[in-house]
N, CA, C and O of each residue as an XYZ file, in Angstrom:
936
protein
N       3.247     14.130      0.023
C       2.936     13.381     -1.186
C       4.214     12.779     -1.775
O       5.318     13.273     -1.547
N       4.031     11.700     -2.538
C       5.146     10.966     -3.132
C       5.002     11.002     -4.655
O       3.943     10.686     -5.198
N       6.074     11.388     -5.326
C       6.130     11.335     -6.782
C       7.172     10.299     -7.175
O       8.324     10.385     -6.751
N       6.777      9.323     -7.981
C       7.690      8.259     -8.408
C       7.667      8.163     -9.927
O       6.644      8.408    -10.567
N       8.820      7.799    -10.490
C       8.951      7.764    -11.941
C       9.927      6.655    -12.329
O      10.923      6.429    -11.642
N       9.635      5.965    -13.433
C      10.508      4.895    -13.913
C      11.704      5.506    -14.645
O      11.533      6.337    -15.537
N      12.895      5.099    -14.270
C      14.118      5.603    -14.900
C      14.238      5.036    -16.319
O      14.135      3.826    -16.520
N      14.455      5.919    -17.300
C      14.678      5.477    -18.678
C      13.487      4.769    -19.292
O      13.656      3.823    -20.062
N      12.279      5.215    -18.959
C      11.073      4.531    -19.417
C      10.964      4.517    -20.939
O      10.655      3.481    -21.528
N      11.211      5.635    -21.567
C      11.109      5.698    -23.032
C      12.068      4.732    -23.702
O      11.701      4.074    -24.675
N      13.286      4.637    -23.198
C      14.271      3.709    -23.760
C      13.815      2.262    -23.581
O      13.950      1.444    -24.491
N      13.274      1.953    -22.398
C      12.790      0.598    -22.142
C      11.639      0.226    -23.074
O      11.573     -0.898    -23.573
N      10.748      1.161    -23.301
C       9.606      0.894    -24.176
C      10.059      0.686    -25.615
O       9.543     -0.187    -26.313
N      11.012      1.478    -26.054
C      11.521      1.308    -27.422
C      12.183     -0.045    -27.601
O      12.053     -0.684    -28.645
N      12.899     -0.474    -26.563
C      13.606     -1.753    -26.667
C      12.665     -2.948    -26.552
O      12.852     -3.951    -27.242
N      11.646     -2.851    -25.679
C      10.735     -3.984    -25.463
C       9.450     -3.440    -24.845
O       9.274     -3.466    -23.627
N       8.566     -2.954    -25.693
C       7.351     -2.321    -25.195
C       6.481     -3.294    -24.413
O       6.060     -2.992    -23.297
N       6.209     -4.456    -24.990
C       5.326     -5.417    -24.344
C       5.907     -5.908    -23.023
O       5.200     -5.988    -22.018
N       7.205     -6.238    -23.029
C       7.843     -6.734    -21.807
C       7.894     -5.678    -20.724
O       7.711     -5.990    -19.547
N       8.145     -4.416    -21.106
C       8.211     -3.333    -20.134
C       6.857     -3.079    -19.492
O       6.762     -2.937    -18.273
N       5.811     -3.023    -20.304
C       4.465     -2.793    -19.778
C       4.023     -3.939    -18.869
O       3.369     -3.713    -17.851
N       4.381     -5.161    -19.240
C       4.034     -6.319    -18.420
C       4.761     -6.279    -17.087
O       4.170     -6.544    -16.040
N       6.064     -5.941    -17.132
C       6.849     -5.873    -15.894
C       6.321     -4.781    -14.970
O       6.254     -4.961    -13.755
N       5.947     -3.643    -15.561
C       5.437     -2.537    -14.748
C       4.087     -2.901    -14.127
O       3.829     -2.581    -12.967
N       3.233     -3.564    -14.893
C       1.941     -3.980    -14.367
C       2.113     -5.007    -13.253
O       1.403     -4.965    -12.248
N       3.053     -5.927    -13.431
C       3.326     -6.935    -12.402
C       3.834     -6.290    -11.116
O       3.434     -6.679    -10.019
N       4.711     -5.309    -11.256
C       5.232     -4.607    -10.083
C       4.120     -3.883     -9.336
O       4.088     -3.889     -8.106
N       3.227     -3.273    -10.065
C       2.112     -2.576     -9.416
C       1.248     -3.540     -8.633
O       0.875     -3.267     -7.492
N       0.928     -4.672     -9.248
C       0.028     -5.626     -8.606
C       0.667     -6.313     -7.408
O       0.003     -6.541     -6.396
N       1.952     -6.644     -7.513
C       2.601     -7.456     -6.483
C       3.359     -6.646     -5.437
O       3.582     -7.132     -4.328
N       3.758     -5.422     -5.770
C       4.633     -4.683     -4.868
C       4.120     -3.284     -4.552
O       3.927     -2.935     -3.388
N       3.901     -2.492     -5.584
C       3.619     -1.076     -5.369
C       2.262     -0.858     -4.716
O       2.170     -0.206     -3.676
N       1.220     -1.394     -5.313
C      -0.123     -1.184     -4.763
C      -0.265     -1.741     -3.342
O      -0.841     -1.062     -2.492
N       0.241     -2.964     -3.045
C       0.166     -3.453     -1.660
C       0.923     -2.574     -0.668
O       0.468     -2.371      0.458
N       2.087     -2.046     -1.087
C       2.866     -1.172     -0.196
C       2.107      0.114      0.095
O       2.112      0.597      1.228
N       1.456      0.668     -0.915
C       0.673      1.896     -0.731
C      -0.516      1.632      0.182
O      -0.806      2.425      1.077
N      -1.196      0.526     -0.046
C      -2.355      0.174      0.789
C      -1.936     -0.048      2.236
O      -2.621      0.390      3.160
N      -0.801     -0.733      2.432
C      -0.302     -1.003      3.783
C      -0.072      0.289      4.550
O      -0.317      0.356      5.754
N       0.398      1.313      3.852
C       0.711      2.593      4.482
C      -0.423      3.609      4.360
O      -0.227      4.801      4.595
N      -1.597      3.132      3.994
C      -2.794      3.969      3.947
C      -2.648      5.149      2.989
O      -3.108      6.257      3.265
N      -2.000      4.886      1.863
C      -1.857      5.913      0.852
C      -2.960      5.852     -0.189
O      -3.730      4.893     -0.243
N      -3.025      6.886     -1.012
C      -4.014      6.948     -2.094
C      -3.324      7.346     -3.379
O      -2.648      8.373     -3.439
N      -3.497      6.524     -4.416
C      -2.959      6.877     -5.721
C      -3.807      8.001     -6.306
O      -4.991      7.812     -6.585
N      -3.204      9.162     -6.490
C      -3.930     10.310     -7.021
C      -4.080     10.192     -8.532
O      -5.160     10.391     -9.087
N      -2.958      9.861     -9.185
C      -3.024      9.692    -10.634
C      -1.799      8.955    -11.136
O      -0.729      8.980    -10.527
N      -1.994      8.297    -12.271
C      -0.917      7.627    -12.988
C      -0.590      8.450    -14.215
O      -1.484      8.943    -14.902
N       0.704      8.597    -14.489
C       1.143      9.443    -15.597
C       2.094      8.658    -16.483
O       3.273      8.996    -16.588
N       1.587      7.614    -17.120
C       2.436      6.795    -17.975
C       3.435      6.030    -17.143
O       3.124      4.973    -16.593
N       4.627      6.562    -17.053
C       5.683      5.918    -16.275
C       5.775      6.478    -14.868
O       6.653      6.078    -14.104
N       4.887      7.394    -14.510
C       4.953      8.032    -13.202
C       3.702      7.805    -12.387
O       2.667      7.383    -12.903
N       3.818      8.094    -11.096
C       2.700      7.906    -10.186
C       2.783      8.962     -9.093
O       3.866      9.261     -8.591
N       1.638      9.525     -8.727
C       1.552     10.501     -7.648
C       0.685      9.897     -6.550
O      -0.440      9.465     -6.804
N       1.219      9.870     -5.320
C       0.552      9.208     -4.204
C       0.408     10.188     -3.050
O       1.336     10.935     -2.739
N      -0.745     10.180     -2.428
C      -1.023     11.050     -1.283
C      -1.093     10.210     -0.007
O      -1.699      9.139      0.014
N      -0.455     10.719      1.065
C      -0.462     10.050      2.365
C      -0.913     11.031      3.436
O      -0.616     12.224      3.372
N      -1.631     10.514      4.414
C      -2.022     11.349      5.541
C      -0.842     11.587      6.480
O      -0.796     12.600      7.179
N       0.107     10.658      6.496
C       1.279     10.737      7.374
C       2.551     10.811      6.547
O       2.748     10.004      5.639
N       3.415     11.771      6.851
C       4.673     11.890      6.122
C       5.602     10.723      6.458
O       6.422     10.327      5.630
N       5.480     10.169      7.671
C       6.268      8.988      8.029
C       5.864      7.810      7.146
O       6.722      7.074      6.658
N       4.559      7.631      6.941
C       4.088      6.564      6.059
C       4.563      6.782      4.625
O       4.890      5.823      3.927
N       4.601      8.031      4.186
C       5.036      8.334      2.824
C       6.484      7.900      2.605
O       6.790      7.224      1.622
N       7.372      8.287      3.518
C       8.786      7.940      3.387
C       8.991      6.440      3.561
O       9.771      5.826      2.832
N       8.293      5.856      4.522
C       8.425      4.412      4.753
C       7.973      3.630      3.526
O       8.612      2.651      3.140
N       6.882      4.057      2.916
C       6.391      3.376      1.712
C       7.403      3.483      0.577
O       7.684      2.496     -0.102
N       7.950      4.675      0.371
C       8.949      4.847     -0.684
C      10.173      3.980     -0.464
O      10.691      3.378     -1.405
N      10.642      3.913      0.789
C      11.814      3.095      1.095
C      11.513      1.611      0.920
O      12.340      0.862      0.398
N      10.324      1.186      1.358
C       9.949     -0.218      1.206
C       9.891     -0.610     -0.272
O      10.330     -1.697     -0.649
N       9.354      0.269     -1.093
C       9.289     -0.005     -2.526
C      10.692     -0.184     -3.104
O      10.941     -1.136     -3.843
N      11.600      0.719     -2.774
C      12.950      0.666     -3.325
C      13.713     -0.548     -2.813
O      14.440     -1.185     -3.575
N      13.557     -0.876     -1.543
C      14.236     -2.043     -0.995
C      13.697     -3.328     -1.610
O      14.462     -4.247     -1.902
N      12.386     -3.395     -1.807
C      11.788     -4.587     -2.409
C      12.232     -4.743     -3.853
O      12.478     -5.861     -4.306
N      12.337     -3.650     -4.575
C      12.812     -3.712     -5.959
C      14.266     -4.155     -6.014
O      14.652     -4.934     -6.885
N      15.074     -3.655     -5.076
C      16.496     -4.016     -5.061
C      16.702     -5.491     -4.758
O      17.647     -6.104     -5.254
N      15.814     -6.067     -3.939
C      15.952     -7.472     -3.534
C      14.977     -8.397     -4.244
O      14.855     -9.566     -3.880
N      14.278     -7.880     -5.259
C      13.176     -8.630     -5.843
C      13.549     -9.518     -7.008
O      14.708     -9.889     -7.191
N      12.529     -9.851     -7.797
C      12.648    -10.757     -8.932
C      13.628    -10.205     -9.964
O      13.423     -9.098    -10.462
N      14.697    -10.951    -10.303
C      15.649    -10.476    -11.308
C      14.985    -10.183    -12.652
O      15.467     -9.345    -13.413
N      13.887    -10.867    -12.943
C      13.195    -10.636    -14.209
C      12.557     -9.267    -14.293
O      12.230     -8.797    -15.383
N      12.375     -8.618    -13.140
C      11.785     -7.283    -13.113
C      12.821     -6.205    -12.824
O      12.473     -5.042    -12.620
N      14.084     -6.589    -12.806
C      15.139     -5.678    -12.391
C      15.347     -4.514    -13.347
O      15.998     -3.534    -12.986
N      14.808     -4.601    -14.559
C      14.986     -3.494    -15.496
C      14.122     -2.291    -15.121
O      14.349     -1.188    -15.618
N      13.137     -2.493    -14.251
C      12.308     -1.390    -13.790
C      12.931     -0.793    -12.539
O      12.995     -1.439    -11.493
N      13.388      0.445    -12.659
C      14.018      1.155    -11.542
C      13.308      2.491    -11.365
O      13.042      3.198    -12.336
N      13.008      2.824    -10.130
C      12.275      4.064     -9.841
C      13.167      5.125     -9.218
O      14.161      4.826     -8.557
N      12.788      6.356     -9.447
C      13.239      7.491     -8.644
C      12.028      7.979     -7.863
O      10.903      7.940     -8.360
N      12.267      8.446     -6.622
C      11.154      8.866     -5.774
C      11.471     10.204     -5.125
O      12.593     10.440     -4.676
N      10.472     11.073     -5.081
C      10.565     12.344     -4.364
C       9.427     12.460     -3.368
O       8.286     12.115     -3.675
N       9.739     12.950     -2.171
C       8.718     13.084     -1.127
C       8.754     14.513     -0.591
O       9.811     15.038     -0.240
N       7.580     15.125     -0.537
C       7.498     16.501     -0.036
C       6.313     16.643      0.903
O       5.340     15.895      0.818
N       6.412     17.608      1.792
C       5.340     17.955      2.718
C       4.993     19.412      2.465
O       5.816     20.298      2.694
N       3.774     19.664      1.993
C       3.407     21.040      1.677
C       1.944     21.177      1.339
O       1.219     20.188      1.239
N       1.517     22.412      1.165
C       0.115     22.695      0.860
C      -0.222     22.236     -0.560
O       0.596     22.336     -1.474
N      -1.437     21.734     -0.717
C      -1.923     21.315     -2.018
C      -3.318     21.887     -2.230
O      -3.988     22.300     -1.283
N      -3.738     21.902     -3.477
C      -5.079     22.349     -3.844
C      -5.864     21.121     -4.284
O      -5.440     20.406     -5.192
N      -7.000     20.873     -3.651
C      -7.843     19.738     -3.996
C      -8.660     20.088     -5.236
O      -9.364     21.098     -5.256
N      -8.566     19.259     -6.263
C      -9.303     19.456     -7.506
C     -10.017     18.156     -7.849
O      -9.533     17.375     -8.668
N     -11.181     17.923     -7.215
C     -11.871     16.653     -7.397
C     -11.071     15.537     -6.755
O     -10.786     15.576     -5.558
N     -10.709     14.538     -7.554
C      -9.860     13.450     -7.080
C      -8.384     13.779     -7.231
O      -7.528     13.030     -6.760
N      -8.085     14.882     -7.878
C      -6.703     15.276     -8.149
C      -6.227     16.257     -7.082
O      -7.035     16.873     -6.387
N      -4.910     16.394     -6.960
C      -4.309     17.420     -6.115
C      -3.265     18.165     -6.922
O      -2.566     17.570     -7.743
N      -3.159     19.449     -6.696
C      -2.217     20.295     -7.408
C      -1.591     21.270     -6.434
O      -1.902     21.270     -5.243
N      -0.702     22.102     -6.956
C      -0.108     23.133     -6.128
C       1.392     22.988     -5.961
O       2.019     22.081     -6.508
N       1.945     23.907     -5.189
C       3.396     23.971     -4.995
C       3.933     22.719     -4.316
O       5.029     22.261     -4.639
N       3.179     22.164     -3.384
C       3.628     20.953     -2.702
C       3.838     19.799     -3.660
O       4.797     19.040     -3.525
N       2.941     19.662     -4.631
C       3.066     18.606     -5.633
C       4.237     18.891     -6.567
O       4.993     17.985     -6.918
N       4.385     20.151     -6.968
C       5.477     20.518     -7.879
C       6.841     20.226     -7.265
O       7.736     19.725     -7.946
N       7.003     20.538     -5.981
C       8.286     20.283     -5.324
C       8.560     18.787     -5.254
O       9.692     18.356     -5.472
N       7.534     17.988     -4.951
C       7.713     16.527     -4.908
C       8.192     16.011     -6.263
O       9.078     15.159     -6.326
N       7.606     16.528     -7.349
C       8.004     16.100     -8.692
C       9.446     16.501     -8.991
O      10.179     15.744     -9.628
N       9.858     17.678     -8.539
C      11.237     18.121     -8.783
C      12.221     17.323     -7.936
O      13.329     17.030     -8.384
N      11.828     16.976     -6.730
C      12.696     16.142     -5.895
C      12.919     14.783     -6.541
O      14.017     14.229     -6.482
N      11.875     14.252     -7.154
C      12.003     12.953     -7.839
C      13.064     13.014     -8.934
O      13.818     12.056     -9.105
N      13.141     14.104     -9.669
C      14.135     14.206    -10.745
C      15.562     14.285    -10.192
O      16.514     13.938    -10.891
N      15.718     14.742     -8.930
C      17.043     14.831     -8.319
C      17.495     13.513     -7.696
O      18.666     13.355     -7.351
N      16.574     12.575     -7.555
C      16.892     11.306     -6.912
C      17.773     10.434     -7.787
O      17.698     10.482     -9.014
N      18.607      9.639     -7.141
C      19.375      8.632     -7.854
C      18.472      7.467     -8.227
O      17.488      7.222     -7.530
N      18.767      6.740     -9.297
C      17.995      5.528     -9.599
C      17.998      4.576     -8.409
O      19.056      4.263     -7.864
N      16.826      4.120     -8.009
C      16.723      3.262     -6.839
C      16.757      4.012     -5.530
O      16.839      3.400     -4.465
N      16.694      5.333     -5.592
C      16.797      6.135     -4.382
C      15.600      7.028     -4.162
O      14.562      6.891     -4.811
N      15.773      7.958     -3.220
C      14.677      8.834     -2.835
C      15.254     10.157     -2.347
O      16.262     10.184     -1.641
N      14.605     11.253     -2.731
C      14.950     12.575     -2.231
C      13.774     13.133     -1.455
O      12.625     12.994     -1.875
N      14.054     13.760     -0.330
C      13.005     14.351      0.483
C      13.360     15.805      0.782
O      14.530     16.189      0.782
N      12.333     16.598      1.034
C      12.552     17.994      1.377
C      12.943     18.117      2.843
O      12.810     17.167      3.614
N      13.424     19.287      3.215
C      13.851     19.503      4.597
C      12.671     19.388      5.552
O      12.839     18.940      6.687
N      11.471     19.788      5.108
C      10.291     19.664      5.961
C       9.991     18.205      6.266
O       9.599     17.871      7.384
N      10.170     17.342      5.286
C       9.964     15.908      5.483
C      11.035     15.351      6.412
O      10.736     14.568      7.313
N      12.280     15.756      6.192
C      13.383     15.246      7.004
C      13.187     15.583      8.478
O      13.486     14.762      9.346
N      12.687     16.781      8.768
C      12.449     17.169     10.156
C      11.446     16.242     10.830
O      11.531     16.003     12.034
N      10.502     15.722     10.064
C       9.455     14.877     10.623
C       9.888     13.426     10.816
O       9.389     12.746     11.712
N      10.817     12.945      9.978
C      11.111     11.504      9.988
C      12.494     11.142     10.502
O      12.765      9.959     10.705
N      13.370     12.092     10.719
C      14.769     11.761     10.995
C      14.963     10.950     12.270
O      15.906     10.164     12.358
N      14.089     11.126     13.261
C      14.204     10.362     14.508
C      13.185      9.242     14.604
O      13.043      8.623     15.658
N      12.474      8.973     13.521
C      11.378      8.004     13.605
C      11.537      6.820     12.649
O      10.795      5.843     12.747
N      12.493      6.903     11.731
C      12.728      5.807     10.800
C      14.213      5.466     10.777
O      15.064      6.321     11.021
N      14.509      4.208     10.480
C      15.890      3.715     10.556
C      16.642      3.905      9.245
O      17.309      2.985      8.771
N      16.540      5.078      8.667
C      17.246      5.358      7.422
C      18.069      6.621      7.582
O      17.615      7.605      8.167
N      19.280      6.584      7.056
C      20.173      7.738      7.132
C      20.080      8.526      5.834
O      20.379      8.006      4.759
N      19.670      9.767      5.940
C      19.582     10.630      4.768
C      20.812     11.530      4.697
O      21.263     12.079      5.702
N      21.333     11.662      3.499
C      22.518     12.490      3.267
C      22.085     13.893      2.849
O      21.265     14.060      1.946
N      22.645     14.890      3.515
C      22.306     16.282      3.205
C      22.940     16.675      1.873
O      24.164     16.735      1.749
N      22.091     16.943      0.881
C      22.580     17.339     -0.442
C      22.575     18.851     -0.623
O      22.865     19.351     -1.710
N      22.245     19.580      0.442
C      22.262     21.030      0.367
C      21.075     21.608     -0.392
O      20.123     20.902     -0.726
N      21.155     22.900     -0.654
C      20.091     23.587     -1.382
C      20.274     23.400     -2.885
O      21.377     23.540     -3.415
N      19.183     23.083     -3.554
C      19.222     22.809     -4.983
C      18.261     23.732     -5.721
O      17.143     23.978     -5.268
N      18.711     24.237     -6.859
C      17.833     25.003     -7.746
C      17.050     24.020     -8.599
O      17.640     23.161     -9.254
N      15.730     24.133     -8.599
C      14.893     23.228     -9.371
C      13.977     24.020    -10.295
O      13.647     25.177    -10.032
N      13.584     23.384    -11.358
C      12.807     24.031    -12.405
C      11.440     24.483    -11.889
O      10.740     23.748    -11.192
N      11.085     25.713    -12.255
C       9.773     26.305    -11.964
C       9.491     26.511    -10.474
O       8.346     26.742    -10.088
N      10.514     26.431     -9.650
C      10.383     26.756     -8.227
C      11.264     27.974     -7.970
O      12.460     27.952     -8.257
N      10.668     29.037     -7.428
C      11.373     30.323     -7.361
C      12.347     30.434     -6.192
O      12.867     31.519     -5.928
N      12.597     29.356     -5.503
C      13.538     29.392     -4.386
C      14.307     28.077     -4.327
O      13.790     27.042     -4.747
N      15.537     28.104     -3.812
C      16.281     26.844     -3.672
C      15.571     25.905     -2.705
O      14.936     26.352     -1.750
N      15.681     24.605     -2.957
C      15.049     23.594     -2.122
C      16.129     22.805     -1.406
O      17.027     22.256     -2.045
N      16.050     22.744     -0.089
C      16.998     21.939      0.696
C      16.628     20.471      0.521
O      15.485     20.082      0.759
N      17.591     19.662      0.109
C      17.325     18.273     -0.279
C      18.120     17.311      0.585
O      19.284     17.552      0.904
N      17.469     16.214      0.960
C      18.120     15.104      1.647
C      17.939     13.847      0.807
O      16.847     13.585      0.302
N      19.022     13.060      0.655
C      18.994     11.906     -0.240
C      19.164     10.595      0.511
O      19.843     10.523      1.535
N      18.528      9.561     -0.027
C      18.681      8.191      0.466
C      18.646      7.266     -0.731
O      17.942      7.530     -1.706
N      19.416      6.164     -0.663
C      19.429      5.211     -1.765
C      19.566      3.800     -1.221
O      20.425      3.532     -0.381
N      18.717      2.896     -1.700
C      18.787      1.491     -1.290
C      20.118      0.898     -1.723
O      20.519      1.042     -2.878
N      20.796      0.238     -0.810
C      22.076     -0.389     -1.126
C      23.272      0.513     -0.926
O      24.407      0.041     -0.986
N      23.057      1.805     -0.688
C      24.158      2.721     -0.432
C      24.566      2.599      1.033
O      23.764      2.920      1.910
N      25.792      2.142      1.330
C      26.188      1.929      2.731
C      26.158      3.200      3.566
O      26.073      3.136      4.793
N      26.230      4.366      2.905
C      26.207      5.617      3.647
C      24.803      5.953      4.143
O      24.642      6.579      5.191
N      23.790      5.535      3.384
C      22.419      5.896      3.734
C      21.545      4.703      4.063
O      20.482      4.868      4.660
N      21.970      3.499      3.686
C      21.170      2.301      3.937
C      22.067      1.203      4.513
O      22.338      0.209      3.839
N      22.530      1.376      5.761
C      23.461      0.417      6.350
C      22.777     -0.878      6.773
O      22.656     -1.174      7.962
N      22.334     -1.644      5.780
C      21.745     -2.939      6.072
C      20.313     -2.884      6.538
O      19.788     -3.891      7.013
N      19.655     -1.733      6.419
C      18.261     -1.633      6.842
C      17.399     -2.486      5.935
O      17.514     -2.406      4.712
N      16.535     -3.303      6.524
C      15.672     -4.177      5.741
C      14.204     -3.879      5.940
O      13.356     -4.457      5.260
N      13.887     -2.981      6.868
C      12.476     -2.668      7.113
C      12.325     -1.205      7.442
O      13.047     -0.665      8.281
N      11.374     -0.561      6.771
C      11.137      0.855      7.022
C      10.440      1.105      8.343
O      10.257      2.255      8.744
N      10.059      0.062      9.008
C       9.368      0.240     10.280
C      10.298      0.046     11.463
O       9.878      0.248     12.603
N      11.553     -0.339     11.232
C      12.465     -0.580     12.352
C      12.818      0.752     12.993
O      13.308      1.640     12.294
N      12.594      0.932     14.284
C      12.876      2.210     14.920
C      14.365      2.500     14.940
O      15.197      1.593     14.948
N      14.677      3.790     14.948
C      16.083      4.193     14.943
C      16.788      3.756     16.222
O      17.948      3.343     16.199
N      16.079      3.854     17.319
C      16.681      3.482     18.599
C      16.053      2.193     19.100
O      14.850      2.150     19.357
N      16.851      1.144     19.243
C      16.352     -0.125     19.740
C      16.340     -0.106     21.270
O      17.270      0.431     21.873
N      15.318     -0.673     21.916
C      15.299     -0.712     23.384
C      16.446     -1.555     23.929
O      16.770     -2.610     23.383
N      17.044     -1.087     24.990
C      18.187     -1.768     25.596
C      17.767     -2.316     26.957
O      17.233     -1.587     27.793
N      18.014     -3.597     27.169
C      17.694     -4.221     28.456
C      18.816     -3.916     29.447
O      19.943     -4.381     29.277
N      18.513     -3.148     30.462
C      19.512     -2.767     31.455
C      19.570     -3.805     32.567
O      18.529     -4.321     32.974
N      20.746     -4.120     33.062
C      20.855     -5.106     34.145
C      20.258     -4.561     35.436
O      20.387     -3.372     35.726
N      19.608     -5.418     36.207
C      19.051     -5.009     37.487
C      20.163     -4.883     38.523
O      21.098     -5.683     38.523
N      20.075     -3.891     39.405
C      21.099     -3.774     40.460
C      20.961     -4.905     41.469
O      19.907     -5.531     41.586
N      22.040     -5.152     42.190
C      22.011     -6.211     43.201
C      20.990     -5.897     44.286
O      20.257     -6.779     44.733
N      20.946     -4.636     44.707
C      19.988     -4.203     45.719
C      18.928     -3.330     45.056
O      19.244     -2.291     44.476
N      17.689     -3.751     45.143
C      16.607     -2.975     44.550
C      16.364     -1.701     45.342
O      16.580     -1.668     46.553
N      15.915     -0.652     44.661
C      15.674      0.624     45.332
C      14.448      1.295     44.715
O      14.029      0.960     43.607
N      13.896      2.232     45.443
C      12.733      2.993     44.993
C      13.055      4.470     45.152
O      13.596      4.885     46.177
N      12.724      5.261     44.141
C      12.931      6.710     44.204
C      11.587      7.383     44.423
O      10.621      7.076     43.726
N      11.515      8.284     45.368
C      10.311      9.077     45.639
C      10.621     10.521     45.287
O      11.479     11.152     45.906
N       9.921     11.037     44.296
C      10.157     12.404     43.858
C       9.341     13.381     44.695
O       8.315     13.019     45.272
N       9.803     14.603     44.750
C       9.092     15.634     45.497
C       7.740     15.920     44.834
O       7.615     15.875     43.610
N       6.741     16.211     45.655
C       5.418     16.549     45.146
C       5.368     18.034     44.798
O       5.961     18.862     45.489
N       4.661     18.359     43.729
C       4.521     19.757     43.314
C       3.338     20.401     44.010
O       2.303     19.772     44.229
N       3.509     21.656     44.349
C       2.415     22.442     44.894
C       1.675     23.090     43.722
O       2.169     24.044     43.121
N       0.494     22.570     43.403
C      -0.235     23.089     42.239
C      -1.228     24.181     42.631
O      -1.991     24.659     41.791
N      -1.220     24.575     43.903
C      -2.088     25.666     44.337
C      -1.345     26.986     44.166
O      -0.154     27.012     43.854
N      -2.065     28.071     44.375
C      -1.453     29.403     44.296
C      -0.933     29.883     45.644
O      -0.439     31.004     45.768
N      -1.048     29.027     46.647
C      -0.620     29.402     47.997
C       0.776     28.843     48.266
O       0.933     27.628     48.380
N       1.796     29.703     48.370
C       3.164     29.205     48.607
C       3.315     28.463     49.927
O       4.247     27.674     50.082
N       2.415     28.699     50.887
C       2.520     28.015     52.175
C       2.211     26.516     52.046
O       2.542     25.725     52.930
N       1.574     26.143     50.938
C       1.263     24.728     50.736
C       2.498     23.902     50.378
O       2.434     22.673     50.362
N       3.620     24.565     50.090
C       4.857     23.843     49.799
C       5.233     22.925     50.962
O       5.759     21.830     50.759
N       4.955     23.390     52.189
C       5.279     22.600     53.377
C       4.544     21.265     53.360
O       5.121     20.223     53.668
N       3.272     21.308     52.998
C       2.489     20.076     52.982
C       2.952     19.125     51.881
O       2.936     17.908     52.062
N       3.361     19.674     50.754
C       3.874     18.831     49.668
C       5.126     18.098     50.109
O       5.296     16.917     49.806
N       6.010     18.795     50.827
C       7.230     18.147     51.342
C       6.893     17.076     52.374
O       7.527     16.022     52.426
N       5.892     17.363     53.185
C       5.515     16.395     54.223
C       4.969     15.111     53.611
O       5.228     14.021     54.121
N       4.213     15.232     52.520
C       3.658     14.045     51.867
C       4.783     13.154     51.365
O       4.743     11.939     51.559
N       5.798     13.751     50.714
C       6.926     12.962     50.218
C       7.648     12.257     51.362
O       8.027     11.093     51.238
N       7.838     12.961     52.469
C       8.518     12.355     53.624
C       7.682     11.218     54.219
O       8.227     10.190     54.621
N       6.367     11.401     54.274
C       5.497     10.350     54.820
C       5.534      9.098     53.941
O       5.511      7.976     54.447
N       5.591      9.302     52.614
C       5.667      8.156     51.700
C       6.962      7.388     51.927
O       6.960      6.159     51.983
N       8.070      8.118     52.057
C       9.360      7.462     52.301
C       9.344      6.692     53.633
O       9.867      5.582     53.730
N       8.739      7.301     54.641
C       8.680      6.636     55.949
C       7.876      5.346     55.876
O       8.272      4.319     56.428
N       6.724      5.415     55.174
C       5.879      4.225     55.072
C       6.580      3.125     54.282
O       6.517      1.957     54.665
N       7.238      3.477     53.198
C       7.911      2.475     52.390
C       9.107      1.872     53.109
O       9.454      0.713     52.883
N       9.741      2.664     53.983
C      10.930      2.159     54.684
C      10.590      1.010     55.638
O      11.476      0.256     56.042
N       9.309      0.874     55.998
C       8.914     -0.205     56.900
C       8.766     -1.530     56.158
O       8.725     -2.597     56.771
N       8.688     -1.445     54.823
C       8.594     -2.676     54.028
C       9.976     -3.284     53.878
O      10.980     -2.573     53.830
N      10.018     -4.604     53.804
C      11.294     -5.294     53.682
C      11.398     -5.938     52.315
O      10.388     -6.323     51.726
N      12.627     -6.058     51.803
C      12.879     -6.697     50.523
C      12.415     -8.146     50.595
O      12.933     -8.901     51.418
N      11.451     -8.568     49.762
C      10.952     -9.949     49.844
C      11.989    -10.989     49.442
O      11.836    -12.167     49.766
N      13.028    -10.579     48.751
C      14.049    -11.535     48.281
C      15.091    -11.807     49.364
O      15.410    -12.956     49.673
N      15.606    -10.734     49.922
C      16.718    -10.915     50.892
C      16.295    -10.551     52.316
O      17.117    -10.597     53.231
N      15.009    -10.187     52.517
C      14.469     -9.914     53.834
C      15.270     -8.837     54.574
O      15.690     -9.024     55.716
N      15.465     -7.725     53.902
C      16.123     -6.602     54.541
C      15.437     -5.314     54.105
O      14.725     -5.321     53.101
N      15.625     -4.198     54.828
C      14.910     -2.969     54.486
C      15.208     -2.504     53.058
O      16.312     -2.688     52.546
N      14.187     -1.893     52.426
C      14.366     -1.339     51.095
C      15.243     -0.100     51.174
O      15.391      0.516     52.229
N      15.826      0.251     50.023
C      16.619      1.481     49.917
C      15.790      2.533     49.197
O      15.120      2.229     48.210
N      15.833      3.773     49.686
C      15.049      4.851     49.082
C      15.949      6.050     48.803
O      16.912      6.345     49.511
N      15.563      6.713     47.726
C      16.295      7.925     47.341
C      15.341      9.102     47.346
O      15.746     10.226     47.052
């Protein structure tokens, strides 16, 4: 689940209540709600300046949070006064009608308070799930004592625009490892792996070896269609 909160909401409302409410409503309509829908999330409840969102996938939860923060950082200057903190946690919840409660929700809310403005904090359980699947670098903030949680919480931090955690990433869907096109060798080759004996009879190992040898023999009779010479086998 994702817990998000507007930084300095009370101060913004005191300074310009109408403008703040309008900016927040515009952000929801143009940015937040579409991002949640794209990632198949569900808004559980709105809490004035805060929002609690449920996702079936923890990868979608983190990706949605990052997309929101990146879009806000690069978005309309007229809406720049609205800055969010985000916390993401993976844990058990209690279903209460359309609402969800429990320790998992409480930890997400506490992680949100530890986040930097424009950033996101995730629990160690979340980090284990997303660290090799999303193109964002999270900084280990160690174990943190948080209110109303009886144990320290291991926290990982990310912030849009921080070169240590956001080195030019522009999309939460970009994989961490990009495919690399390897050059083809001058001479093409084929590898034939040994066949496994899946029976319980160890004497069948002989037949498995014979099959591999027969395959190599048959392939060796084929010639390279490009240079008209025998294929190479390993």
